[in-house]
N, C-alpha and C positions, 0 to 999 in steps of 0.2 A: 282438530285442535293442533296448532303448530307449536313446536318448542319455542319458536321465536314469536310468541304472542304474550301479551300482558296477563291474560287470564291464566295461562299455564305458569308463567314465572312468578306471579304474585298470589295465586290462589291454589291451583291444583298441586303444584310441586311442594310448596311449604306445608300444606295440610297432610300430604302423603308422607313426607319426611318426619313430621311430628308424630304421626301415627306409628310409624316404624320404630321410632326411638322410644315411645312410651309402651308399646304393646310387646308381649312376650315373643321370642323368636318363632315359636310354634305357630303363631298367627301370621307371620310375615308373608308366606306364600299365598294364603287366602286373601290377605289385604292387597297384595300386588296383583293377583289375578283379577279381583274385583275392580281395582283401579284401572287395569289394562282394558277391561271390557267397557268401563265408563269412558275412558279416553277414546276408545274406538267408536263407541256409540255417539260421541259428540259430533262426528261427521255424518251420522245418519243411523238411527236405531236399526233399520232394516239390514244394514251392512253387518251388524253384529250377529244376526242369525246365520249368515254365511260363515263367519269366523267360528262360531260355536259348532256349526255343522262340520267344519274342517277338523276341529279338535276331536269331536266324537267319532268321526270317520277314521282318523288316524289312530286314535286310541283303540277302537274296536278291531281294525285290521291288524294293528301291532300285536294285540293280545292273541288274535287268531294265529298269526305267524309264529308266535312263541309256543304254540301247542303242537306244531307240526315239524317233522324233520325237514331238512333243507330240500331233500329230493321231491317232496310233495308240497312244498310251500310256494313254489314258483307261481302257480296259478293264483294263489292268494295275493302275492305281490303284484302280479299283473292287474288283478282286480283293483287293488289299492291305487296303482298308478293311473288306471283308466278313470277312476272316480275323482281323484285329485285333479288330473289334467282336464277331465270333463268339466269340472267347475270353472277352471281357469279359461278354457276355450269358450264356454258358453258366455261368461260375463265379459271377457276381454276381446274375443276374436270373432264371435258369431256375426256381429254387424259388418265386420270387414269381409268375411266370406260371402255373406248375403249380398253385399255391395258389388263384389266381383261377379257373382251370378247375375245380378241385375245388369251389369255392363254387357255381359254376354247375351242376355235376353234382348237388350236394346239393339245390339248389333244384328240380331236375328229378326228384329222387328216385332218381338213378342212383348206382352205386358209384363211390367216389373213386379217383383214380389214386394209386398208391404213389409216395411222394417219395424220390428217391435221396439218399444222403448226400454232400453237396458242401460242401467247406470253402473259404471265400473266401480266395484267396491275398492276402497283404499287399501293398498298394500297387498292385494291378492296375489300378485306375482311373487312377493317375498314370503308370505306365510305358506303358500302352496309349495314352494321349493323346500322350505324347512320340513314340512310334513313328508314330502317325498324322500328327503335325505334320511329322515328317521326310519321310514319303512325299509329302504334299501339297506341301511346299516344293520337293522335287525335281521333282515334276510341273509346278509353276508356274514353275520355273526360277529361283527366288529363292535356291537353295542348290545346291551341287555334290554329286554322288553321293560318298559315302564308300566308297572301295574297300578300306579297311583294316578288317577285321572286328573287330579288337581295339579300335580307336578308336570305332566305332559301338557296340560292346558296352559300352564305358565310358560313352558318352553316355547310353545307356538305363539302365544298371545302377548308375551312380555312387551309392554308398550314402547320402551326405548328403541328397539329395533324392529317393531312390528310394521311400521308404515314404509320405511325406506332402508331397511337393513342396518348394519351388515347382516348377510344371510348366515346365521349361526347354525353349525351342525350340532345335532343332539349330543354327541359325545363330548363336545367342547363345554357344554353346560351341565351334563349329567351329574357330575360330582358336586355341582354348586346348587342343586335344586333342593338339598336338604337344609337343615337349620344353618343360617349364615349370620355372621357378625356384621351389623351395619356400622355403628360406632362413628365417632367424630373423625377418626383418621380417614376412613373410607369416604365419608361425606366431604371432607376438605379436599382430598385428592380428586374426587369426582367432580366437585364444584369447579376446581381450577380447569380441568379438562373441558367441562361444559361451557364455561365462560369463554375459553379460547374458541370453541366451535361457534358459540353465539356471536362473537366478534367477527369471525370469518364470514358468517352468514349475513349479519345485519350491516356491518361497517364496510365490508368489501363486496360480497356477492350482490347485495341489493343495489349498490351504486353501479356496478357493472351491468346489472339487469336493465336499468333505465336506458342506457345507451344501446346495449345489444338489442333490446326489443324495439327501440326506435328505428334502428338500422334494418333489422330483419323483417319488420312489418311494412317497410317502405318498398315500393316497386324498384327492382334493380336498375331500371332506366334512370331513376332519380338519384343514383349513387355515383359518385366519382370513384375511380379505382382506389385512391388512398382511403376513402371512407369505407369502401367495401373491405379492405384489409384491416382497418380499425375494428370493424364488426367481428372479423375472425378472431383477432386478438382478445377483444373484450368478452366475447362469448366463451372462448377457451378458459379465461380466468373466472368468468361467472359460474360455469358448470363445475369447475374444480372446487372453488371455495364454497359454493352452494352445497354440493354433495359431500365433500370432505368435512365441511363445517357441521352438517347434520350428523355425519358419522362420529365426529368428535363429541357432539352433544349426546348421542346415543351411548357411546363408550363411557362418558362421564356419568350419565344417569345410571348406567348399569353398575358402575363402581360404587355409587352412593347407596345402591340397594344390595351390595355385597357380591355382584357378579363381575367377572372379568370377561369382557366381550372382545373378540379378536380385532386386530387392526384391519382397516379397510383401504388405506392409502399410504403410499410411501414415496413422495416426491415423483409422481409419474412423468412430469415434464423434463426431468433430467435424464430420462432413458435415452439410449442410443439406438434402439431398434423397436419395432412394433412388438416383438416378442417380449422384450424387457418392459415395455410400457404396460403390458397386460399382467406382468408380475407386480406392478406397482399401482395400477388403477383398478378400483372396485375389486379388490383382491378376493373377497368372499365369493363374488359371482364367478370370476374366472376359475377359482378353485372348484366351485360347484360343478361347472360345466366340464372341467378336466376329470373330476373323480366320478361323475355320474353319467356323463355322455361320451366324452372322448375315450376314456379307458374302456367303457362298456362296448363301444364300437370296435375296439381293438387297439386303440391308441396308435403308437408307432411300431407295433410289433410285426405288422405285415410289410409288404413291399411299399415302394415309394407311392404308387398309385393309390393304394389303400390308405396310407397315411395322409396323403393330400385330400382324399375324399373325406376322411374323418375330420380334418381341420376345417374344410369348407362347410361341412354339415354343422359343426359346432358354432362357427361364426355366423352362419345364416340364422341359426336358432338364437344365438346371442342377440343379433339385431332384432329379430322378431319378438324376442322376450321384452324388449324395451317398448314396443308399441305395435299396434295393428295397422301398419302403414308400409307401403313400398319404400319409403325413404329410410326406414329403419332396416329393412332387408338389404337395401343397397349399401347402407353404412356398414352392416355386418359383413357383407360380401367384400367390400373394399378392404376391411381389415384382414379378412381371410386371404385375399389375393396377396397382400404384402407379407403375410406370414409365410405363404408358399414361396414367394420370391426370396425371402431371407433364408430359406432352407437350401437354395440352389447357388448358382454362380454369383448372383447379385449379392447374396448374403456373405459369401466368402470375400468378395471385393470390398463390401462394406466394412468387414472386420479389419481389413488391412488399411483402410483409409484413416484420415485424421479424426480425432475426437470431435473437432469443430464440425466437420462434414457430417459425421454421424448424428450429432445433435441437430444440425440444420435439417437433415433428412427427416428425422423423427418429428420435429416441430411442424414441418411443412405437411407431412402426411396426416398427422393428427389434426392440425388446424384446418386443413382442407376437408377432412372427413367430418368435422363438426358442422360444416356448412349444410351437408345433406341431412345430418342429424337434427339440426335446428329448423330446416325448411319444412313448410307444410306440404309441399308437393315436389316431385322430382323435376317438374318443369321449372319451378322457382329456383331450385338448386342449380340447374344448368344455366339459367340466366344469370344467377349470382356468380357462378364460376366465370362466365363471360366478362362480367364487370371487373373481377379480380385481374383479368388479363387485359383490361382496357378494350374489350370487344363488345359488340352489340350496339344497339341504338341508345343514345343518351338524350333524354327529354330536356326540353327547355326549363322545366321545373326541377330544381336541384334541392335535395334535402339539406336544410340548414341545421346541422347538428350542434352548432356553437352554443345553443342555449343549455345543452346538457354538459358541456365541457367546462364546468366551473372549477374552482379551486379544490372543492371536496373530491370531485371525480379525479382530478389530476393527481392528488395525493394518494387516493385509493389505487389508482393505476400503478403508481410507483411502488407502493407497498405490496400490491398484488404480485408484481414481478419479483420483488425481493423475497417475499414470504413463500413463493412457490418453488424456491430452490433452497437446499440446505446450506447452513453456514459452516465454515471450515471447522472440522473436528467434531461436528455434532450430527447425530442421526436420531432425531426424536420423531415427530409426526409432521411438523410444518415449521416454516421459518418463524411463525408467530410463537409457537411453543418454545423454540430455541432462544428467541430474543428474551423471553421471560426467564428461561433457565439460566441465561448468562448474566443476568442482573444480580450483582452482589449487594442486595439491599436489606438483607435480614428478613425474618419472618413477618415482622410488623409491616415493613415496607412492601413486602410481597403481597400480603393480604390487602393493604391499601390499594395497590395497583389493580388487583382483581376486582375489588369493590368499585373502583373508579371506572374500570372497563365495563363492568356490568351495568352501572347506572348510565353510562354513555349509550350503551345499546338500548336500554329501556327508554331513554329520552328520545332516541331516534324512532322507536316503535310508537311512543306516545304521540309523536308528531305525525302519525299516519304515513310514515315513509313507505315507499314501494317495497312490498314484502312477498314476492312470489316464491314458489319452491318448485324447481324443475322436476324432481323425481316423483312428485305426487301424480304425474301423468302415467306412471308405470305401475 
């Protein structure tokens, strides 16, 4: 079930909010946990078994950790990590590994291994990382063991951030898992944030998706170099508004239910370096890898070689986390290489250069990295890079993209560029938030604006508009 679907907007969410308003606070956690399991089961009941297994696993390991002193708890933590990662590796990566083995067998002239039918459970990368963070924090003593199964289950399964984040650390929600006030104030504030995210997804990202998918599914030989560059621009905007829009909706939903979920985006495209970009893009993921992988490897406490090794390992894992494909590994490695460059002479030169040059550098690096992120194969990505430079063979058949470049897309493109940067004097979540924040129209006018925006989005959805979601792949 998508947040940007009519059944969620007009059935699931209203019924859930009504139940929370009418029922006692002591029932809220149970209702939300049940709703989260129903929400997850909508995509396939069998997936829910995996989610419940993850909850029981982390609850049991967490309780066990709590009974042992730190000196003897390390083996228990390792067991918990192996079991969590084992589930993730089996469902997400086993087919990739078997495929690589088959390539080696084919090269040796041997018979290939039969591939099992494994369906990737939605959100497994996200709820697995949350379970791991809980166990590690319990082991480190930075958070208390949760002895209430329902509360830990709600932390892992809470549906607003279950499918695509943000990745919430247990200690960020621990104090909010008790009785909470829902109330009209939380609902109104949450609804505003939700509608902003819905508009970013439906009115902007979906428009960009039509053009980006048309370009990136065409053979590179059928693209002119201006059209190839348009694909880079449009995909960069699509993935930003798609994912940040979902994060906005998740944060808004959490607020409606009495939770404060951490921010996940902060104008990433205004960064002036790759390092700064990762402080603004998918913040919860970069913080997770920093706290649980980079620091565990030694961080920057060792010599330069050790620090560089740690950075490369982190970014290779970050890429592989996004998908079981060499394209994602290459994408992660590319970011890791630029992180290393920025720590050396190139970084010192960059700091002394003009802000315009810094922005141009960042946009080129990130835009070009999105090509391999979006490509199905490394070969396709290399051919696409060639078209960006005007190289390679150009076929007689040229993609005619003009049918997609209607007035609606042109307006969306202009708004996408405007809303991806902050307005002067404001630092909220996105240009769209800020535009609303700056309108001095009173509470009634403000409410009318959000109602209008909501119905505009639902009319688009009712017309069966293109409604993909990038991060469901991960």
